N, C-alpha and C positions, 0 to 999 in steps of 0.2 A: 570437386572434392568427393571422394568415395571412401567407403569403409565396409568391412565385412562384419556382420552380426556374429558375436561370439557363439560358437557352437552351432552355427547354421551356415548353410551353403549360399544363401542369398546375399546379394550385394545391396547396400544402402547408399544412395546417392544424396549428397547434400549440396544445395545451391543457395546463393544469397539473393535477396530481393532489395531493390533500391527504394521500394515503398510497399507497404502491406497490401495496397490495392492491386498489386500485380498477381496476387493469389485470390481465388474465389473465397468469399467469406465462409461458405460451407466446408471447404477443405481445412481452413484454419480452425474453425470452431469445432470441427469433429475432433481435433487434437486437444483444443483448449478445454472442452467441456463447458458446462453451464454453471459451475459452482461459484466461480469468481468472475465478476463482471469486468475487472480491469484488464484481463488478458483476452477479452472478446475482440474479435476483428473490428466490430463497430466502434469500440472505445479507442483502440489504437489508431484506427483510420480517421476518426474525428480529430485526434491530435495532429495528424499529418495534413489532412485536407484543410484544416483551419490555419495551417502554417505556424502553429505553436511549436511543432517539432519539425525542424528543418536543419540543414547544415548551417544556415545563417544564425540560428539560435543555439548552435553548438550541439545539436543532436542529428547525426546523419544516420537514417535508418539503414540497417544492413541485416535484416531479419534472415534467419536460416530456415530452410525447409528441407526435410528429409523425405525421400520417396523410395519405395521398393522397386524391384526390377520391372514391375509392370507399370511404373510411373504413378502409382497411387501414393498420395501424401500420407505419411504415417507419423510425422513429427514436425515440430516447429520450435524455434527459439527467438523470442523478441530480442533484438540486438541493435546496438547503436555505437557508432564511433563518436566519442565525446571529445569536445574541445575544452572542457572545463569540468568542474565537479558540482555545478549548481543543479538544484532540483532533484537531488538523489536521496538525501536524508540519511545516507551512510557516509560519514564524514572522513575523507581521506586527504584533506588539505595538508596535513602534516607529512604524509607520505610524499606528496608532490614537492613540498619544500625540501625534504631530505634528499629526494631524487635529484633536484636541481643543484643542491649544494655539492652533491657527488659528481656533478658535471653531466648529468643526464637530462633528457627531455621527457617529462611525465605525460604531457599531453601532445598528441591525442592518445586516448586509451580506448579500450573496448568494454562496453557495459551491456549486460542483460538486465533489464529492469522495465518497469512501467513508469514513464516520465512523470515527474511531479507527484508521485503516489506512493507514500510510505505504507504500503499494504502488503502483507504476506500473501503469497499465492504461488501457484506453479509457474515455473519458468521453462523447464524442459517439458514441453507439451507433447505428450505421446498418445496416439490414437488408441481407443479401447481395443483390447485383444492383442496388442503388440507388446513385445518384450521391452520393458522400460530400460534396462541396462544397455541393451543393444542400440536402441534408437537414441537414447540420451548420450551414449558414448560417441555415436557418430556425429551428433550435434556439437558436443564438446570438442571433438577433434577438429571439426570444421571451424569452430570459433578460434581455436589455437592457430590453425593454419592462416586465418585471416590476420590475426595479430602478428604473426611472423612475416607474412607477405608484405604487409604495409608498415612494418617496423614500429608497431605500437608497443608501448611500454608494458601493458598489463591487460588482464582480463578480469572483470568483476561481475558477480551475479548477486544482485541485491534482493532482499526480502523473499528469498525462496523458501519453500517449505522445509521443515526439519528433516523429513525423509530425503529430500533432494540434497540438503546440505551434508548429511552424513554420507550419502553416495558420492558427492563431489569431493569431499575430504578424502575419501578412499581412492580417488582418482587424481590426486596430486594438487588439489586446490587447498588453500589455507582457510580454516574456519574462523569466522568472527561472530561474536555474540553481542547483541545490544538488548534494549528492553523497551517495551511499550506497556500500556495499561488497557486491559480488556475487561468487559463486564460479561459474566456468564449467567445464563438463565437456568436456575435450578427448578424448572417447571413451576414458576410462580403463577398464582392465579391472577394477581394484579400487582400494582406498585406497592400497595400497603403490605402485601405478603412479602415482598422483597425487603421493605423497611423493617418488618418484624424480625428479620434475621440480623439486623445491625445492632451494635451497642447503642444504648439509650441516648447517649450524648450525640452520636453521629446521626441517629434517627431524627432527633429534634432539630439538629442543624439543617438537615436536608429539607424538612418540612418548612422551616423558617425561610430558607432560600427560595423554595417554590412559591411561597406567599409573596415574598418581596419582589420576585421577578415580574409579577403581574399586577401588583397593587396600584400602579398608576393608570390602570384601565387598559392594559395590554392584552390583546387576544392573540392566541397562537394556534396555527393550523399546520398539520402535516399533509402535504399535497403529493399526489402521485398520479402517473398516467394521464388520462384525459382531463383531470382536474388542474393540471399545469397549463398555464397560458403565457403568452409573451409578456403580459403585465407582471407576472411573478418573476420571470427570468430577467426582465429589464431592471426590476427593483433589486433582485439578488445580485446582479452584476454590478450595480452601483455600490452595494455593500462590499462585495468582494474587492473591487478596485480601491475603494476608500481605505478599507482595513489593510489590504495587502500592501498598498503603497506606503502606509505608515509602518508596517512591520518589517518588510524586507526590501522596500525600494521600488521593485518592479514586479507586479504580479505576472505569473507565468501564462495564464490562460486568457483568451480573448472571447468576445461575445459570440463570434462565429462558432467556436468550439461548443459552447453550451447550446447553440441553435442546432448544430448537427447531432449532439448527444440527445437532445429532446426528440429529434426526428426519428432516431433509430433505437433508443433505449429508454423511452419515457416510463415504461413499466418497471424499470430497474432503478429509478430515481425516486428518492424521498426527500422533498424539499420542505424543511420546517421554517415557516415564515411567521414573523411577529408583526402585529399591526397596532397602532395607537392613533385614536381620533381619525380613523379612516385612512391612514397612510401607513404603508409598509416601512418599517424602521430597522429590521434585522432579519437574518436568515441563516440557516445551516444546510449545506448540501451533503446528502448521504447517498451512497449507492447500495443497492440491495443484492446480496448473494443468495445462494440456495438456502443457507441457514444462518447467515450473518448480515448484520447491518454495519456498513463501513462509513464512519464519519470522515468527511473530507475537508470542506472549507466553511469558515464562518465569517460573517461580516455584519457591520451595523453602521448606521449613520446617527444614532442617538445612543448615549450611554445610559443604561439603567442597571442598578445593582442586581447581580445574580442572573441577568437575562442570558448571558453567555452559558452559564451552567444549565439553565432550564432548556434552552434550545438545542444545545449540543449533547448534553449528557442525559438529562431526565426525560426529555421527549423521546430520545433514542431508546431508553429503557422501556418507556411506555409502549412504543411501537413494537419492540422486540417481544414483549410479553403478549401483546394483543395478537400478534401474528405467529406466535410459537417459534420464534427464532432462537437459536442456541446461544448467540453471543452478539455483543456490540464491540467493534474495534474502533476506538475513538481517535486514531491517528497518532502522530509522532509526539514524543516527549510528554511532559506534564505530570509531575508527582502530585499535583493538586487533585488529580483524578482519583487517587487512592481513597481519600476521605469520602468520595461519592460512589464507592462500590466497585470501582474499576481496579483490578488487581494486576500486579506486575507479571509479565510473561516474557520469555526470551524471544528475540527475533534473530534471524540468521542471514549472513552473507558469506560468500566464498570468493577467494582472490588468488590470482596467479600472476607473478611478475616474470617477465621475459628474462631479466638479468638475474642469474643464479645468486649472486652475492646479495642483491636486494631482496630476493625471495627469502633468503636465510634471515636477514635482518627483520623483515616483516613477521616472519614466523616466530622469532623470539619475542617481539612486541606483543603479538596476538596471544601467545601462551600466557603472558602476564596479564593481559587485558581480560582474557576469558576468566581467569581466576578471580579477578576483581569484580567483573560483572556478575558472575555466579554468586559471589558473596553479597553484592549489593542487592540483587533480586531477593535473596533469602532474607536479608535484613529488612527490606521494604515489606516483605510478606508478613513479618512480625508485627507490622503496624496496620494490619488489616482492620477495616471498620466493623467486621462481622463479630457477632457475639461469640465468646468462648462457650464451649459446651456446658461449662459449670456456671455460667453467668445467668442469673435469673432475668426474666423478661419483666421490665417495669411497666406498670400501667401509666397512661398519659391522659 
């Protein structure tokens, strides 16, 4: 696969990898940067080496790598041939059903995403100093060629950045908007300074929840780097399996994945662990970006009121304030996060259907859905827990 950079004489060559380990980590990470841990070579490789991501599990790695005429890697695109729509968090099951009713075969399809991770981040990874449009254009062309060559129904890019989404829409892909709830750090000195900006009723409710979460003698620790041990991971994996099995039947990740992640990315992991009477009972796994804490999975083996809120939301805010992070992204779904200071934000995906008639049908659907989602985000924003400018601050 080759392509010429717009307005330039040089040629960009694109090739596909059967696994990310085929490319040196330094080459991939030079394009990915260090802002978002989920597109790091180590994270994606841990998923593959642990066998969480394989053709057997419905994820066939087909990553694209762009190189210049000298053979220097200048871009990359995490890419998978998918045999289902599980583990994506951008739901297209209705499209698959409609495609089947029309006599087509929706699976396999082509997907650029980070498996099992509803986290916004770059997907068209372009090395510093390179022209984004030229390199990303070559990668997009390469992805379309793969879809055509193997007779795949469609190409999807999930949780890409807004800048990438706008660019992709201008290059023939259909824009889809969803929503998540993120917490933004307004340079708060501490948690109380954050609470002071909330309406009195919300402020009191959060203080009550934090008290209730630990009133049975629960201790909570945020662990990172060398402080993490096999004891912590073994306990957390038990929580993850127990809770995941009850929520969606079969958890996606195995113990070997967390072992590999710890070996390569311990400094970018924040594990919030809760202990009662000397035994670990609950935990929340977070990943650390350059300026963002990303909440991933929660699990517990004992139920305690408000412990989930404390470990997943309030401890994350505490950590972000203490370390000067700009935001906390608490994962997919959950309007209950709004009352706890996490505000609605749009998330983006883009889509291309190989069949023109189906592309037109999806385009009509997405036009209506975008209008609905924009209105819903605006409506949710009206229920912000933050004080209005004219609201007096009550003493407590």
